[in-house]
C-alpha positions as CSV (number, residue, x, y, z in Angstrom):
1,M,-287.5,-123.9,165.1
2,S,-285.4,-121.3,166.9
3,I,-284.6,-123.8,169.7
4,F,-282.9,-126.2,167.3
5,G,-281.2,-123.1,165.7
6,A,-280.0,-122.1,169.1
7,M,-278.6,-125.5,169.7
8,F,-276.7,-125.5,166.5
9,S,-275.5,-122.0,167.2
10,G,-274.1,-123.3,170.5
11,V,-272.4,-126.2,168.7
12,S,-270.7,-123.7,166.3
13,G,-269.5,-121.8,169.4
14,L,-268.1,-125.0,170.9
15,N,-266.3,-125.8,167.6
16,S,-264.9,-122.3,167.1
17,N,-263.7,-121.9,170.6
18,S,-262.1,-125.3,170.6
19,Q,-260.2,-124.3,167.5
20,A,-259.2,-121.1,169.3
21,L,-258.0,-123.0,172.3
22,G,-255.9,-125.2,169.9
23,M,-254.2,-122.1,168.5
24,I,-253.5,-120.8,172.0
25,A,-252.1,-124.1,173.0
26,D,-249.8,-124.1,170.0
27,N,-248.6,-120.6,170.8
28,I,-247.9,-121.4,174.4
29,S,-246.1,-124.7,173.6
30,N,-243.9,-122.8,171.1
31,V,-243.1,-119.8,173.3
32,N,-239.4,-120.8,173.3
33,T,-239.2,-121.9,169.7
34,V,-236.7,-119.8,167.7
35,G,-238.4,-117.6,165.1
36,Y,-241.9,-118.9,165.9
37,K,-244.8,-116.7,164.8
38,G,-248.0,-116.9,166.8
39,T,-251.5,-117.6,165.4
40,S,-254.7,-116.1,166.7
41,A,-258.4,-116.8,166.1
42,Q,-260.5,-114.3,164.3
43,F,-264.2,-114.9,164.9
44,S,-266.9,-114.0,162.5
45,T,-270.7,-114.4,162.4
46,L,-272.7,-117.0,160.4
47,I,-276.0,-115.4,159.5
48,T,-279.1,-117.3,158.5
49,E,-281.7,-115.2,156.7
50,A,-285.1,-115.1,158.5
51,P,-288.3,-115.7,156.5
52,S,-289.8,-112.5,157.8
53,R,-288.9,-109.4,159.8
54,T,-290.9,-110.6,162.8
55,T,-288.9,-113.7,163.2
56,F,-285.3,-114.5,164.0
57,T,-283.3,-117.5,162.9
58,P,-280.1,-118.2,164.9
59,G,-276.9,-118.5,162.9
60,G,-273.6,-119.2,164.6
61,V,-270.0,-118.3,164.7
62,T,-266.8,-119.4,162.9
63,S,-263.2,-118.9,163.7
64,V,-260.4,-118.3,161.1
65,P,-256.7,-118.7,162.1
66,I,-254.7,-115.5,161.5
67,S,-250.9,-115.8,161.4
68,S,-248.7,-112.9,162.6
69,I,-245.8,-113.9,160.4
70,D,-244.8,-110.3,159.8
71,K,-244.6,-109.4,163.5
72,Q,-241.0,-109.1,164.6
73,G,-239.8,-111.2,167.6
74,L,-237.2,-110.0,170.1
75,L,-233.6,-110.5,169.0
76,Q,-231.4,-112.3,171.5
77,S,-227.6,-112.4,171.2
78,T,-225.8,-115.8,171.2
79,S,-222.2,-116.9,171.3
80,S,-222.3,-118.7,167.9
81,K,-221.0,-117.0,164.8
82,T,-223.4,-118.9,162.6
83,D,-226.5,-118.0,164.5
84,I,-228.4,-115.3,162.5
85,A,-231.6,-113.4,162.6
86,V,-233.5,-111.0,160.3
87,A,-233.8,-107.5,161.8
88,G,-236.8,-106.2,159.8
89,S,-238.8,-107.9,157.1
90,G,-237.9,-111.0,155.1
91,F,-236.8,-114.6,155.4
92,F,-233.7,-116.7,155.0
93,V,-233.9,-119.1,152.0
94,V,-233.4,-122.8,152.9
95,N,-233.8,-126.1,151.1
96,E,-234.6,-129.6,152.4
97,A,-231.6,-131.0,150.6
98,A,-227.9,-130.0,150.7
99,A,-227.6,-130.5,146.9
100,A,-231.0,-129.2,145.7
101,G,-232.3,-131.1,142.8
102,L,-235.6,-131.7,141.0
103,G,-238.2,-132.4,143.7
104,N,-236.3,-130.7,146.5
105,E,-238.4,-127.7,147.7
106,F,-237.2,-124.3,148.8
107,F,-238.7,-122.9,152.0
108,Y,-238.4,-119.6,153.9
109,T,-237.6,-119.2,157.6
110,R,-236.6,-116.8,160.3
111,A,-235.3,-119.6,162.5
112,G,-231.5,-118.9,162.1
113,S,-229.9,-121.4,164.4
114,F,-227.4,-122.7,161.8
115,A,-224.3,-124.8,162.3
116,A,-222.0,-126.8,160.1
117,D,-222.8,-130.5,159.7
118,E,-220.4,-133.3,159.0
119,N,-220.0,-132.2,155.4
120,G,-219.5,-128.5,156.2
121,D,-223.0,-127.5,155.1
122,L,-224.8,-124.9,157.3
123,I,-228.0,-126.5,158.6
124,N,-230.5,-125.4,161.2
125,T,-232.1,-127.5,163.9
126,A,-235.1,-128.3,161.7
127,G,-232.8,-130.0,159.1
128,Y,-233.0,-127.2,156.5
129,F,-229.9,-126.1,154.6
130,L,-229.0,-122.4,154.4
131,Q,-228.9,-121.0,150.8
132,G,-226.6,-118.2,149.6
133,W,-225.2,-116.6,146.5
134,P,-221.6,-117.9,145.9
135,L,-219.1,-115.0,145.6
136,A,-216.5,-115.4,142.8
137,N,-213.2,-113.8,143.8
138,G,-214.8,-112.7,147.1
139,T,-216.9,-109.9,145.5
140,T,-218.8,-110.9,142.4
141,L,-222.4,-112.1,142.7
142,P,-224.0,-114.5,140.1
143,T,-225.5,-112.8,137.0
144,N,-229.1,-113.4,138.0
145,T,-229.9,-112.8,141.6
146,T,-233.7,-112.6,141.3
147,V,-234.3,-116.3,140.9
148,L,-233.6,-119.3,143.1
149,T,-231.4,-121.0,140.5
150,G,-228.5,-118.7,141.5
151,V,-228.3,-119.9,145.1
152,Q,-226.6,-122.9,146.6
153,T,-226.1,-124.4,150.0
154,V,-223.5,-122.5,152.1
155,N,-220.6,-124.9,152.7
156,V,-217.3,-124.2,154.5
157,S,-215.7,-127.7,154.3
158,T,-213.6,-126.9,151.2
159,L,-211.7,-124.1,152.8
160,S,-208.7,-126.0,154.1
161,G,-206.2,-123.1,154.0
162,T,-204.9,-120.3,151.9
163,A,-202.0,-117.9,151.4
164,Q,-201.8,-114.4,149.8
165,A,-199.0,-113.2,147.6
166,S,-197.6,-109.7,148.2
167,T,-198.8,-107.3,145.6
168,N,-198.3,-103.9,147.3
169,I,-195.6,-102.3,149.4
170,T,-195.9,-99.0,151.2
171,L,-192.7,-97.1,152.2
172,G,-192.2,-94.4,154.8
173,I,-188.5,-93.6,154.8
174,N,-186.3,-90.5,155.5
175,L,-183.1,-90.3,153.4
176,P,-180.4,-88.1,155.1
177,S,-179.9,-84.9,153.1
178,T,-176.3,-84.6,154.2
179,A,-175.3,-88.1,152.9
180,A,-172.2,-88.2,150.7
181,V,-172.5,-89.0,147.1
182,A,-172.5,-92.8,146.5
183,A,-173.5,-93.4,150.1
184,T,-175.9,-96.3,150.4
185,N,-178.8,-96.9,152.8
186,S,-180.9,-100.1,152.8
187,A,-184.3,-101.3,154.0
188,T,-185.5,-104.9,153.9
189,V,-189.1,-105.8,153.6
190,Q,-190.4,-109.4,153.9
191,V,-192.7,-110.4,151.0
192,F,-194.6,-113.6,150.3
193,D,-195.0,-115.6,147.1
194,S,-198.2,-117.2,145.9
195,L,-197.5,-120.3,148.0
196,G,-197.1,-118.4,151.2
197,N,-193.3,-118.6,151.4
198,A,-191.5,-115.7,153.0
199,H,-188.7,-113.9,151.2
200,D,-186.5,-110.9,152.3
201,L,-186.4,-108.2,149.6
202,Q,-183.7,-105.6,150.1
203,I,-184.1,-102.1,148.6
204,D,-180.9,-99.9,148.4
205,F,-181.0,-96.1,148.2
206,V,-177.8,-94.7,146.7
207,K,-177.0,-91.0,146.8
208,A,-176.4,-89.9,143.1
209,A,-176.1,-86.1,143.6
210,A,-177.6,-83.3,145.7
211,N,-181.3,-84.0,146.0
212,S,-181.0,-87.1,143.7
213,W,-181.1,-90.8,144.7
214,T,-180.9,-94.0,142.7
215,I,-183.0,-96.9,144.0
216,N,-181.9,-100.5,143.4
217,V,-184.0,-103.6,144.3
218,Q,-181.9,-106.7,145.0
219,D,-182.9,-110.3,144.2
220,P,-185.0,-111.8,147.0
221,V,-183.6,-114.4,149.4
222,L,-185.5,-117.0,151.4
223,A,-186.3,-115.5,154.8
224,G,-183.7,-116.1,157.4
225,T,-181.1,-117.4,154.8
226,A,-178.7,-116.0,152.2
227,T,-180.1,-118.2,149.4
228,V,-181.3,-116.2,146.4
229,S,-184.9,-117.3,145.7
230,G,-185.9,-115.3,142.7
231,T,-184.9,-112.7,140.1
232,V,-185.9,-109.1,140.0
233,T,-186.3,-107.7,136.5
234,A,-183.8,-104.8,136.0
235,A,-185.5,-101.4,135.9
236,V,-184.5,-97.7,136.4
237,R,-185.7,-96.4,139.7
238,G,-184.9,-93.2,141.4
239,M,-186.2,-90.0,143.1
240,T,-185.3,-86.3,143.2
241,F,-186.3,-84.0,145.9
242,N,-187.4,-80.4,146.3
243,G,-185.6,-77.9,148.6
244,D,-188.3,-78.6,151.3
245,G,-187.5,-82.3,151.5
246,T,-190.6,-83.5,149.6
247,P,-190.3,-85.6,146.4
248,A,-190.0,-83.6,143.1
249,T,-190.0,-86.7,140.8
250,I,-190.6,-90.4,141.5
251,T,-189.5,-93.2,139.2
252,F,-190.5,-96.4,140.8
253,P,-192.0,-99.0,138.4
254,A,-193.6,-102.2,139.9
255,I,-191.1,-104.8,141.1
256,A,-191.3,-107.9,138.8
257,I,-190.0,-111.1,140.3
258,T,-189.6,-114.2,138.2
259,G,-188.2,-117.7,138.7
260,W,-189.2,-118.3,142.3
261,T,-187.2,-121.3,143.4
262,T,-190.2,-122.4,145.6
263,G,-192.3,-123.1,142.5
264,A,-194.6,-120.1,143.1
265,T,-196.0,-118.1,140.2
266,N,-194.2,-114.9,139.2
267,S,-194.9,-111.8,141.3
268,T,-195.6,-108.2,140.4
269,I,-195.4,-105.9,143.4
270,T,-196.5,-102.3,143.2
271,V,-194.6,-99.9,145.5
272,N,-196.1,-96.7,147.0
273,P,-193.1,-94.4,147.8
274,G,-195.4,-91.4,148.5
275,T,-196.7,-88.4,146.6
276,V,-194.9,-85.7,144.7
277,N,-194.6,-82.5,146.7
278,L,-196.0,-84.2,149.9
279,A,-194.1,-85.6,152.9
280,D,-196.3,-88.8,153.0
281,G,-193.8,-91.4,152.0
282,I,-190.1,-91.2,151.2
283,T,-188.6,-87.8,152.2
284,Q,-185.1,-86.2,152.4
285,F,-184.5,-84.2,155.5
286,A,-181.6,-83.7,157.8
287,G,-180.7,-86.4,160.3
288,Q,-180.1,-90.1,160.0
289,F,-181.6,-92.7,157.6
290,S,-184.8,-93.9,159.3
291,V,-187.8,-96.1,158.5
292,S,-191.2,-95.1,159.7
293,E,-193.3,-97.5,157.6
294,L,-192.5,-100.7,155.7
295,N,-195.8,-102.5,155.0
296,Q,-196.9,-105.1,152.5
297,D,-200.1,-107.0,151.9
298,G,-198.9,-110.6,151.6
299,L,-199.7,-113.4,154.0
300,P,-198.2,-116.8,154.8
301,F,-200.2,-120.0,154.6
302,G,-203.0,-120.1,157.1
303,Q,-205.5,-122.7,158.2
304,F,-209.2,-122.2,158.0
305,A,-210.4,-120.9,161.5
306,G,-214.1,-120.4,161.0
307,V,-216.7,-118.1,159.5
308,T,-218.4,-114.9,160.4
309,I,-221.6,-113.3,158.9
310,G,-222.0,-109.6,158.4
311,T,-225.1,-107.4,158.6
312,D,-225.2,-107.3,154.8
313,G,-225.4,-111.1,154.8
314,T,-221.8,-111.7,153.6
315,V,-220.4,-115.0,154.8
316,T,-216.7,-114.5,155.4
317,A,-214.1,-117.2,155.9
318,L,-211.5,-116.5,158.6
319,F,-207.9,-117.9,158.5
320,D,-205.4,-118.0,161.3
321,N,-202.9,-115.9,159.2
322,G,-205.3,-113.0,159.4
323,R,-206.7,-113.3,155.9
324,Q,-210.5,-113.0,155.3
325,L,-212.3,-114.2,152.2
326,N,-215.9,-113.5,151.3
327,I,-217.4,-116.8,150.1
328,Y,-221.2,-116.3,150.1
329,Q,-223.9,-113.6,150.4
330,L,-227.2,-114.5,152.0
331,P,-230.3,-113.4,150.1
332,I,-233.4,-112.1,151.9
333,A,-236.7,-113.4,150.6
334,S,-239.6,-111.0,150.6
335,F,-243.3,-111.4,149.8
336,P,-246.1,-108.8,149.3
337,N,-248.2,-110.6,151.9
338,P,-246.0,-112.7,154.2
339,N,-249.0,-113.6,156.4
340,G,-250.3,-115.5,153.4
341,L,-247.4,-118.0,153.5
342,E,-248.2,-121.6,154.3
343,S,-246.6,-123.1,157.4
344,V,-244.5,-126.3,157.0
345,N,-242.8,-128.5,159.7
346,G,-239.7,-127.1,161.1
347,N,-240.8,-123.5,161.6
348,A,-240.6,-122.7,157.8
349,Y,-242.9,-121.4,155.2
350,R,-243.9,-122.2,151.6
351,Q,-244.9,-119.6,149.0
352,T,-248.6,-119.5,148.0
353,T,-250.9,-117.6,145.7
354,V,-252.1,-115.6,148.7
355,S,-248.5,-114.6,149.8
356,G,-247.7,-113.2,146.3
357,N,-244.5,-113.8,144.3
358,L,-241.1,-114.2,145.8
359,L,-238.6,-111.3,145.6
360,L,-234.9,-112.0,146.4
361,Q,-232.9,-109.0,147.6
362,Q,-229.6,-108.3,149.3
363,A,-229.9,-107.7,153.0
364,N,-230.8,-104.1,154.1
365,T,-231.7,-103.0,150.6
366,G,-235.0,-102.3,148.9
367,G,-237.0,-102.8,152.1
368,A,-235.4,-106.1,153.0
369,G,-234.3,-106.5,156.6
370,A,-230.7,-106.6,157.8
371,V,-228.9,-109.7,159.0
372,A,-228.3,-109.7,162.8
373,P,-225.1,-111.9,163.3
374,S,-224.7,-114.0,166.5
375,A,-228.4,-113.5,167.3
376,L,-231.6,-115.4,167.2
377,E,-235.2,-114.2,166.9
378,A,-237.4,-115.3,169.8
379,S,-241.0,-116.3,169.4
380,N,-243.3,-113.3,169.0
381,V,-245.8,-114.9,171.4
382,D,-246.9,-112.8,174.5
383,L,-247.4,-115.4,177.2
384,A,-249.6,-113.1,179.4
385,E,-251.8,-112.3,176.4
386,E,-252.2,-116.0,175.6
387,F,-253.2,-116.9,179.2
388,T,-255.8,-114.1,179.0
389,K,-257.1,-115.4,175.7
390,M,-257.3,-118.9,177.2
391,I,-259.5,-117.7,180.1
392,T,-261.9,-115.8,177.8
393,T,-262.0,-118.8,175.4
394,Q,-262.8,-121.2,178.2
395,R,-265.6,-118.9,179.4
396,A,-267.0,-118.7,175.8
397,Y,-266.8,-122.4,175.4
398,S,-268.7,-123.0,178.7
399,A,-271.3,-120.4,177.7
400,S,-271.8,-122.2,174.3
401,A,-272.2,-125.5,176.2
402,K,-274.8,-123.8,178.4
403,I,-276.7,-122.8,175.3
404,I,-277.0,-126.5,174.3
405,T,-278.1,-127.7,177.8
406,T,-280.6,-124.9,178.0
407,A,-282.0,-125.7,174.6
408,D,-282.2,-129.4,175.6
409,E,-284.2,-128.5,178.7
410,M,-286.6,-126.4,176.6
411,L,-287.1,-129.3,174.2
412,E,-287.7,-131.6,177.1
413,E,-290.3,-129.2,178.5
414,L,-292.0,-129.2,175.1
415,I,-292.2,-133.0,175.1
416,R,-293.8,-133.0,178.5
417,I,-296.7,-130.9,177.2
418,R,-297.9,-133.9,175.1
419,R,-298.0,-136.0,178.3
């Protein structure tokens, strides 16, 4: 009977709209949840085939939850250097354990509110640990970056401090063209050994003949003292100059220093005195001996001062001596159908057969989004739209309930006929 069918159709309307209201409630309650992706109800008809063309058999309605995981939320800047967001498509890789082992599952999230825990591991507010590729020597990625076995939890607790030995010196000096033969001019550059100790390295320029100079590098001394702290290997060094004051020939082999009294490893320092026929380094013009540039790349010992994350996903350790060291690179996980991912607690997702296979990529390459440092992705829920949906859902629910009460009245009228 169509009356019973109408009643069941009304029941399906109640059920479908109650589910829709649940989705709306979830969206509204998570409007301030970082990286939350809204869910909406998609209604579809349930058709019951009629026995003939002259009759109609009521069916009903069903609702299916549709996730908008691929919809970008607004990026909001923060003051934390470990807050990150994905600008574009993709997800950060996280694990439920700091030391992922058998049984610990990888998840994918856009909730990037990470901070170091008591062990130095970067963890978000849901308790998931951020995964990254470790960078050997600050530049080299693991051999296989397409599978999850190459990632590990980003940790910054082992970075207590570091020094950087001097390996390069750049000179910008003018040697007086009127200097007498055997006249000596000196410049002192401070260099650092592998342990971060400072040493004064004196370089003497001795006039050998017109347009010709001999260069002698003295043994280094501990900075601020006269105590010799190493031995410079003897080598022939010198320069000749053109009539226009630019170098004609340069003989300046790397400075080899052995036997550091501090216990540091031996040093080899490459010197850049300029380019032949160019006035971009050591020159010989009229006037006095002058130094315009005396730079080296060594650094003293420095304490770990924090991390910063770049748009390419590179996690860089910062030290108070000015040194920066790349320690991890964050992969971006992509899926052919991100809306097919399965939601798990903590605003994260699990791969499914519907989502397609995982693809790990470097940030901002191959369609993967860029990393937005010091930013968080807001919920993609539109509050005004959700309240509008709530009104229409409430009306649809009331209408479905009216169907049931009307069908009940009609059945009661039918029963009265027998009386």
